[in-house]
Biotite code that builds the C-alpha atoms (Angstrom):
import biotite.structure as struc

atoms = struc.array([
    struc.Atom([0.052, -0.024, 0.098], chain_id="A", res_id=1, res_name="UNK", atom_name="CA", element="C"),
    struc.Atom([2.851, 2.469, 0.723], chain_id="A", res_id=2, res_name="UNK", atom_name="CA", element="C"),
    struc.Atom([4.475, 1.509, -2.853], chain_id="A", res_id=3, res_name="UNK", atom_name="CA", element="C"),
    struc.Atom([1.031, 2.136, -4.169], chain_id="A", res_id=4, res_name="UNK", atom_name="CA", element="C"),
    struc.Atom([0.887, 5.500, -2.433], chain_id="A", res_id=5, res_name="UNK", atom_name="CA", element="C"),
    struc.Atom([4.100, 6.567, -3.597], chain_id="A", res_id=6, res_name="UNK", atom_name="CA", element="C"),
    struc.Atom([3.034, 5.713, -7.163], chain_id="A", res_id=7, res_name="UNK", atom_name="CA", element="C"),
    struc.Atom([-0.051, 7.314, -7.184], chain_id="A", res_id=8, res_name="UNK", atom_name="CA", element="C"),
    struc.Atom([1.871, 10.557, -5.691], chain_id="A", res_id=9, res_name="UNK", atom_name="CA", element="C"),
    struc.Atom([-0.180, 10.919, -2.679], chain_id="A", res_id=10, res_name="UNK", atom_name="CA", element="C"),
    struc.Atom([2.223, 9.471, -0.378], chain_id="A", res_id=11, res_name="UNK", atom_name="CA", element="C"),
    struc.Atom([3.021, 12.873, 1.928], chain_id="A", res_id=12, res_name="UNK", atom_name="CA", element="C"),
    struc.Atom([-1.212, 13.013, 2.244], chain_id="A", res_id=13, res_name="UNK", atom_name="CA", element="C"),
    struc.Atom([-1.267, 9.102, 3.642], chain_id="A", res_id=14, res_name="UNK", atom_name="CA", element="C"),
    struc.Atom([-0.229, 8.050, 6.786], chain_id="A", res_id=15, res_name="UNK", atom_name="CA", element="C"),
    struc.Atom([0.639, 4.257, 7.873], chain_id="A", res_id=16, res_name="UNK", atom_name="CA", element="C"),
    struc.Atom([0.696, 4.637, 11.251], chain_id="A", res_id=17, res_name="UNK", atom_name="CA", element="C"),
    struc.Atom([0.971, 0.741, 12.298], chain_id="A", res_id=18, res_name="UNK", atom_name="CA", element="C"),
    struc.Atom([0.549, -0.157, 16.071], chain_id="A", res_id=19, res_name="UNK", atom_name="CA", element="C"),
    struc.Atom([-0.773, 2.612, 17.721], chain_id="A", res_id=20, res_name="UNK", atom_name="CA", element="C"),
    struc.Atom([-0.354, 2.474, 21.813], chain_id="A", res_id=21, res_name="UNK", atom_name="CA", element="C"),
    struc.Atom([-4.039, 3.268, 23.247], chain_id="A", res_id=22, res_name="UNK", atom_name="CA", element="C"),
    struc.Atom([-3.015, 6.531, 24.956], chain_id="A", res_id=23, res_name="UNK", atom_name="CA", element="C"),
    struc.Atom([-2.565, 8.220, 21.212], chain_id="A", res_id=24, res_name="UNK", atom_name="CA", element="C"),
    struc.Atom([-5.391, 6.611, 19.477], chain_id="A", res_id=25, res_name="UNK", atom_name="CA", element="C"),
    struc.Atom([-7.683, 9.824, 20.138], chain_id="A", res_id=26, res_name="UNK", atom_name="CA", element="C"),
    struc.Atom([-4.615, 12.225, 18.523], chain_id="A", res_id=27, res_name="UNK", atom_name="CA", element="C"),
    struc.Atom([-4.689, 9.771, 15.424], chain_id="A", res_id=28, res_name="UNK", atom_name="CA", element="C"),
    struc.Atom([-8.619, 9.755, 15.160], chain_id="A", res_id=29, res_name="UNK", atom_name="CA", element="C"),
    struc.Atom([-8.226, 13.358, 15.467], chain_id="A", res_id=30, res_name="UNK", atom_name="CA", element="C"),
    struc.Atom([-5.735, 14.258, 12.796], chain_id="A", res_id=31, res_name="UNK", atom_name="CA", element="C"),
    struc.Atom([-7.767, 12.074, 10.321], chain_id="A", res_id=32, res_name="UNK", atom_name="CA", element="C"),
    struc.Atom([-10.716, 12.776, 7.885], chain_id="A", res_id=33, res_name="UNK", atom_name="CA", element="C"),
    struc.Atom([-12.631, 9.409, 8.302], chain_id="A", res_id=34, res_name="UNK", atom_name="CA", element="C"),
    struc.Atom([-12.032, 5.766, 9.582], chain_id="A", res_id=35, res_name="UNK", atom_name="CA", element="C"),
    struc.Atom([-12.335, 3.096, 6.963], chain_id="A", res_id=36, res_name="UNK", atom_name="CA", element="C"),
    struc.Atom([-12.123, -0.574, 7.529], chain_id="A", res_id=37, res_name="UNK", atom_name="CA", element="C"),
    struc.Atom([-13.822, -2.321, 5.027], chain_id="A", res_id=38, res_name="UNK", atom_name="CA", element="C"),
    struc.Atom([-12.721, -5.838, 6.366], chain_id="A", res_id=39, res_name="UNK", atom_name="CA", element="C"),
    struc.Atom([-14.469, -8.605, 8.205], chain_id="A", res_id=40, res_name="UNK", atom_name="CA", element="C"),
    struc.Atom([-13.835, -8.135, 11.870], chain_id="A", res_id=41, res_name="UNK", atom_name="CA", element="C"),
    struc.Atom([-15.717, -9.072, 15.011], chain_id="A", res_id=42, res_name="UNK", atom_name="CA", element="C"),
    struc.Atom([-17.803, -6.324, 16.973], chain_id="A", res_id=43, res_name="UNK", atom_name="CA", element="C"),
    struc.Atom([-16.171, -3.209, 15.376], chain_id="A", res_id=44, res_name="UNK", atom_name="CA", element="C"),
    struc.Atom([-14.808, -1.188, 18.589], chain_id="A", res_id=45, res_name="UNK", atom_name="CA", element="C"),
    struc.Atom([-12.904, 1.279, 16.766], chain_id="A", res_id=46, res_name="UNK", atom_name="CA", element="C"),
    struc.Atom([-15.805, 2.410, 14.932], chain_id="A", res_id=47, res_name="UNK", atom_name="CA", element="C"),
    struc.Atom([-17.094, 3.385, 17.998], chain_id="A", res_id=48, res_name="UNK", atom_name="CA", element="C"),
    struc.Atom([-13.625, 5.017, 18.770], chain_id="A", res_id=49, res_name="UNK", atom_name="CA", element="C"),
    struc.Atom([-13.827, 6.891, 15.640], chain_id="A", res_id=50, res_name="UNK", atom_name="CA", element="C"),
    struc.Atom([-17.327, 7.870, 15.842], chain_id="A", res_id=51, res_name="UNK", atom_name="CA", element="C"),
    struc.Atom([-17.075, 9.250, 19.493], chain_id="A", res_id=52, res_name="UNK", atom_name="CA", element="C"),
    struc.Atom([-14.067, 11.488, 18.117], chain_id="A", res_id=53, res_name="UNK", atom_name="CA", element="C"),
    struc.Atom([-16.626, 12.589, 15.392], chain_id="A", res_id=54, res_name="UNK", atom_name="CA", element="C"),
    struc.Atom([-15.229, 11.101, 12.439], chain_id="A", res_id=55, res_name="UNK", atom_name="CA", element="C"),
    struc.Atom([-17.021, 9.548, 9.488], chain_id="A", res_id=56, res_name="UNK", atom_name="CA", element="C"),
    struc.Atom([-17.040, 5.687, 9.687], chain_id="A", res_id=57, res_name="UNK", atom_name="CA", element="C"),
    struc.Atom([-16.693, 3.035, 6.303], chain_id="A", res_id=58, res_name="UNK", atom_name="CA", element="C"),
    struc.Atom([-16.957, -0.752, 7.249], chain_id="A", res_id=59, res_name="UNK", atom_name="CA", element="C"),
    struc.Atom([-17.974, -3.891, 5.137], chain_id="A", res_id=60, res_name="UNK", atom_name="CA", element="C"),
    struc.Atom([-20.977, -4.905, 5.299], chain_id="A", res_id=61, res_name="UNK", atom_name="CA", element="C"),
    struc.Atom([-20.987, -8.776, 5.882], chain_id="A", res_id=62, res_name="UNK", atom_name="CA", element="C"),
    struc.Atom([-19.886, -9.108, 9.670], chain_id="A", res_id=63, res_name="UNK", atom_name="CA", element="C"),
    struc.Atom([-20.338, -7.957, 13.215], chain_id="A", res_id=64, res_name="UNK", atom_name="CA", element="C"),
    struc.Atom([-17.965, -5.275, 12.756], chain_id="A", res_id=65, res_name="UNK", atom_name="CA", element="C"),
    struc.Atom([-20.772, -3.323, 11.150], chain_id="A", res_id=66, res_name="UNK", atom_name="CA", element="C"),
    struc.Atom([-23.079, -3.363, 14.015], chain_id="A", res_id=67, res_name="UNK", atom_name="CA", element="C"),
    struc.Atom([-22.085, 0.125, 15.541], chain_id="A", res_id=68, res_name="UNK", atom_name="CA", element="C"),
    struc.Atom([-23.116, 1.615, 12.398], chain_id="A", res_id=69, res_name="UNK", atom_name="CA", element="C"),
    struc.Atom([-26.578, 0.609, 13.193], chain_id="A", res_id=70, res_name="UNK", atom_name="CA", element="C"),
    struc.Atom([-27.556, -0.563, 9.551], chain_id="A", res_id=71, res_name="UNK", atom_name="CA", element="C"),
    struc.Atom([-26.025, 2.450, 7.966], chain_id="A", res_id=72, res_name="UNK", atom_name="CA", element="C"),
    struc.Atom([-27.457, 4.875, 9.929], chain_id="A", res_id=73, res_name="UNK", atom_name="CA", element="C"),
    struc.Atom([-24.091, 6.261, 11.595], chain_id="A", res_id=74, res_name="UNK", atom_name="CA", element="C"),
    struc.Atom([-21.782, 5.588, 8.620], chain_id="A", res_id=75, res_name="UNK", atom_name="CA", element="C"),
    struc.Atom([-21.498, 3.569, 5.368], chain_id="A", res_id=76, res_name="UNK", atom_name="CA", element="C"),
    struc.Atom([-21.386, 0.003, 4.776], chain_id="A", res_id=77, res_name="UNK", atom_name="CA", element="C"),
    struc.Atom([-20.123, -1.163, 1.833], chain_id="A", res_id=78, res_name="UNK", atom_name="CA", element="C"),
    struc.Atom([-19.287, -4.757, 0.176], chain_id="A", res_id=79, res_name="UNK", atom_name="CA", element="C"),
    struc.Atom([-15.967, -5.510, 1.556], chain_id="A", res_id=80, res_name="UNK", atom_name="CA", element="C"),
    struc.Atom([-14.606, -6.994, -1.439], chain_id="A", res_id=81, res_name="UNK", atom_name="CA", element="C"),
    struc.Atom([-15.943, -4.411, -3.908], chain_id="A", res_id=82, res_name="UNK", atom_name="CA", element="C"),
    struc.Atom([-12.884, -1.537, -4.183], chain_id="A", res_id=83, res_name="UNK", atom_name="CA", element="C"),
    struc.Atom([-15.132, 0.587, -6.496], chain_id="A", res_id=84, res_name="UNK", atom_name="CA", element="C"),
    struc.Atom([-18.076, 0.715, -3.719], chain_id="A", res_id=85, res_name="UNK", atom_name="CA", element="C"),
    struc.Atom([-15.618, 1.638, -1.218], chain_id="A", res_id=86, res_name="UNK", atom_name="CA", element="C"),
    struc.Atom([-13.911, 4.127, -3.597], chain_id="A", res_id=87, res_name="UNK", atom_name="CA", element="C"),
    struc.Atom([-17.487, 5.581, -4.268], chain_id="A", res_id=88, res_name="UNK", atom_name="CA", element="C"),
    struc.Atom([-18.460, 5.864, -0.368], chain_id="A", res_id=89, res_name="UNK", atom_name="CA", element="C"),
    struc.Atom([-14.721, 7.032, 0.508], chain_id="A", res_id=90, res_name="UNK", atom_name="CA", element="C"),
    struc.Atom([-15.494, 10.155, -1.969], chain_id="A", res_id=91, res_name="UNK", atom_name="CA", element="C"),
    struc.Atom([-18.939, 10.664, -0.436], chain_id="A", res_id=92, res_name="UNK", atom_name="CA", element="C"),
    struc.Atom([-17.389, 10.936, 2.724], chain_id="A", res_id=93, res_name="UNK", atom_name="CA", element="C"),
    struc.Atom([-14.885, 13.636, 1.788], chain_id="A", res_id=94, res_name="UNK", atom_name="CA", element="C"),
    struc.Atom([-17.612, 15.598, 0.321], chain_id="A", res_id=95, res_name="UNK", atom_name="CA", element="C"),
    struc.Atom([-18.904, 16.027, 3.882], chain_id="A", res_id=96, res_name="UNK", atom_name="CA", element="C"),
    struc.Atom([-22.571, 16.730, 2.537], chain_id="A", res_id=97, res_name="UNK", atom_name="CA", element="C"),
    struc.Atom([-24.099, 13.559, 4.700], chain_id="A", res_id=98, res_name="UNK", atom_name="CA", element="C"),
    struc.Atom([-25.483, 13.764, 8.440], chain_id="A", res_id=99, res_name="UNK", atom_name="CA", element="C"),
    struc.Atom([-23.087, 10.874, 8.747], chain_id="A", res_id=100, res_name="UNK", atom_name="CA", element="C"),
    struc.Atom([-20.343, 13.519, 8.147], chain_id="A", res_id=101, res_name="UNK", atom_name="CA", element="C"),
    struc.Atom([-21.189, 15.825, 10.848], chain_id="A", res_id=102, res_name="UNK", atom_name="CA", element="C"),
    struc.Atom([-18.953, 15.336, 13.776], chain_id="A", res_id=103, res_name="UNK", atom_name="CA", element="C"),
    struc.Atom([-21.241, 16.380, 16.548], chain_id="A", res_id=104, res_name="UNK", atom_name="CA", element="C"),
    struc.Atom([-23.954, 14.646, 15.508], chain_id="A", res_id=105, res_name="UNK", atom_name="CA", element="C"),
    struc.Atom([-21.926, 11.572, 15.222], chain_id="A", res_id=106, res_name="UNK", atom_name="CA", element="C"),
    struc.Atom([-20.564, 11.827, 18.288], chain_id="A", res_id=107, res_name="UNK", atom_name="CA", element="C"),
    struc.Atom([-23.491, 12.344, 20.404], chain_id="A", res_id=108, res_name="UNK", atom_name="CA", element="C"),
    struc.Atom([-25.599, 9.644, 18.128], chain_id="A", res_id=109, res_name="UNK", atom_name="CA", element="C"),
    struc.Atom([-22.474, 6.909, 19.069], chain_id="A", res_id=110, res_name="UNK", atom_name="CA", element="C"),
    struc.Atom([-22.293, 7.993, 22.734], chain_id="A", res_id=111, res_name="UNK", atom_name="CA", element="C"),
    struc.Atom([-25.949, 8.116, 23.125], chain_id="A", res_id=112, res_name="UNK", atom_name="CA", element="C"),
    struc.Atom([-26.332, 4.430, 22.068], chain_id="A", res_id=113, res_name="UNK", atom_name="CA", element="C"),
    struc.Atom([-23.033, 3.147, 23.304], chain_id="A", res_id=114, res_name="UNK", atom_name="CA", element="C"),
    struc.Atom([-21.478, 4.940, 26.317], chain_id="A", res_id=115, res_name="UNK", atom_name="CA", element="C"),
    struc.Atom([-21.176, 3.225, 29.484], chain_id="A", res_id=116, res_name="UNK", atom_name="CA", element="C"),
    struc.Atom([-24.553, 4.689, 30.874], chain_id="A", res_id=117, res_name="UNK", atom_name="CA", element="C"),
    struc.Atom([-26.548, 3.902, 27.688], chain_id="A", res_id=118, res_name="UNK", atom_name="CA", element="C"),
    struc.Atom([-25.280, 0.340, 27.862], chain_id="A", res_id=119, res_name="UNK", atom_name="CA", element="C"),
    struc.Atom([-26.097, 0.152, 31.458], chain_id="A", res_id=120, res_name="UNK", atom_name="CA", element="C"),
    struc.Atom([-29.445, 1.401, 31.251], chain_id="A", res_id=121, res_name="UNK", atom_name="CA", element="C"),
    struc.Atom([-30.589, -1.141, 28.321], chain_id="A", res_id=122, res_name="UNK", atom_name="CA", element="C"),
    struc.Atom([-29.244, -3.732, 30.262], chain_id="A", res_id=123, res_name="UNK", atom_name="CA", element="C"),
    struc.Atom([-31.418, -2.947, 33.271], chain_id="A", res_id=124, res_name="UNK", atom_name="CA", element="C"),
    struc.Atom([-34.318, -2.294, 31.101], chain_id="A", res_id=125, res_name="UNK", atom_name="CA", element="C"),
    struc.Atom([-33.634, -5.844, 29.815], chain_id="A", res_id=126, res_name="UNK", atom_name="CA", element="C"),
    struc.Atom([-33.392, -7.364, 33.635], chain_id="A", res_id=127, res_name="UNK", atom_name="CA", element="C"),
    struc.Atom([-36.862, -5.450, 34.450], chain_id="A", res_id=128, res_name="UNK", atom_name="CA", element="C"),
    struc.Atom([-38.257, -6.897, 31.594], chain_id="A", res_id=129, res_name="UNK", atom_name="CA", element="C"),
    struc.Atom([-37.325, -10.684, 32.719], chain_id="A", res_id=130, res_name="UNK", atom_name="CA", element="C"),
])
């Protein structure tokens, strides 16, 4: 990928950070335009981290990693093996016209659904129901 970025003349605009220690994650999210990971993973905590930092997110659509995106309401879901779909979604994100690009809105939505308080409340509601 680094060679491809160089070949395309965008190497100075792309960061391949490698492993980032937890205390440094927020700063990495802050300098990003978006968080794009159209791969297959388990539950996507990284999407929650990015959204909590107000960054638009893109995920693949075929596994549990996309669950935090609430069926596309909070981010873009694309076929993870479709580079054209990934590219089209990235262009849409970079245009910034979609509500899912509004950092403050995205932060509020993600924290409203996935904060410790929100999850505790939902768990209590489930326990009360049983």
